[in-house]
C-alpha positions in Angstrom: -15.6 11.6 -11.3 -13.1 11.7 -14.2 -10.3 14.2 -14.7 -8.4 14.4 -17.9 -4.7 15.3 -17.5 -3.4 15.0 -21.0 -4.7 15.2 -24.5 -3.5 11.6 -24.9 -6.7 10.4 -23.2 -5.2 9.5 -19.8 -8.0 9.6 -17.2 -8.0 9.3 -13.5 -11.1 7.7 -12.1 -12.1 8.1 -8.4 -13.0 4.8 -6.8 -15.1 4.3 -3.7 -13.6 1.2 -2.1 -16.0 -1.6 -1.1 -15.5 -4.1 1.7 -14.4 -7.5 0.5 -12.9 -6.3 -2.8 -9.2 -6.2 -3.7 -7.7 -3.0 -5.2 -4.2 -2.2 -6.6 -3.0 0.9 -4.9 0.0 2.9 -6.1 1.6 4.6 -3.1 4.3 5.1 -0.5 5.1 2.7 2.3 4.9 5.1 5.2 5.4 2.8 8.2 5.9 -0.8 9.3 5.0 -2.2 12.7 4.9 -5.6 14.3 1.8 -5.8 16.6 1.0 -9.1 18.4 3.2 -11.0 16.0 1.5 -9.6 12.9 3.3 -7.2 10.4 1.2 -4.1 9.7 2.1 -1.5 7.1 0.8 2.0 6.5 0.4 3.1 2.9 -0.3 6.7 1.8 -1.0 7.6 5.5 -4.6 6.4 5.1 -4.4 2.6 4.4 -3.4 0.2 7.2 -2.9 -3.4 6.1 -1.7 -6.7 7.5 1.0 -8.4 5.4 2.4 -11.9 5.6 6.2 -12.1 5.5 7.7 -15.6 5.2 11.0 -14.9 6.9 13.3 -12.3 8.6 15.0 -11.5 5.3 11.7 -10.3 3.9 11.2 -8.1 7.0 14.6 -6.5 6.5 13.8 -5.8 2.9 10.5 -4.2 3.9 12.2 -2.0 6.5 14.7 -0.9 3.8 11.9 0.1 1.5 10.1 2.5 3.9 9.3 5.7 2.0 9.7 3.9 -1.4 6.8 3.8 -3.9 5.2 0.6 -4.9 2.0 -1.1 -5.9 0.1 -2.7 -3.1 -2.8 -5.1 -3.6 -5.2 -4.5 -0.7 -8.3 -6.5 0.2 -10.5 -4.0 2.1 -11.7 -5.4 5.4 -13.0 -2.2 7.1 -13.4 1.5 6.4 -13.4 3.7 9.5 -15.6 6.8 9.9 -12.6 9.0 9.6 -11.6 7.4 6.2 -8.9 5.0 7.3 -9.0 1.9 5.2 -8.0 -1.4 6.9 -7.3 -4.6 5.1 -4.9 -7.3 4.0 -2.0 -6.8 1.6 -1.5 -9.9 -0.5 1.1 -8.6 -3.0 3.6 -5.8 -3.0 5.6 -4.7 -6.1 8.4 -2.3 -5.6 10.3 -0.6 -8.4 14.0 0.3 -8.4 15.1 1.5 -5.0 15.3 5.3 -4.6 18.1 5.1 -2.1 21.6 6.0 -3.2 24.2 3.7 -1.6 27.6 5.3 -0.9 
């Protein structure tokens, strides 16, 4: 399914994710939890992914970026019947922070 938004030729293509493939996902980091020593993030409220963080400083940065937008590279491991995508996040690219520091 393709939807044209602008006369410039920009198109949005709907993708049905496949298990085992990696996809770049633009979205919002909704939540971050540590479960059994593993860091799990929630993206766009429908993608749950494990992520490897090398040290506590990276964990602090991730906590500070909750509700910020970014690009998340997700390897799909499972798709639940209710549409939740579970996988592994290998790379995260955040833009400029949206927070205003006073």
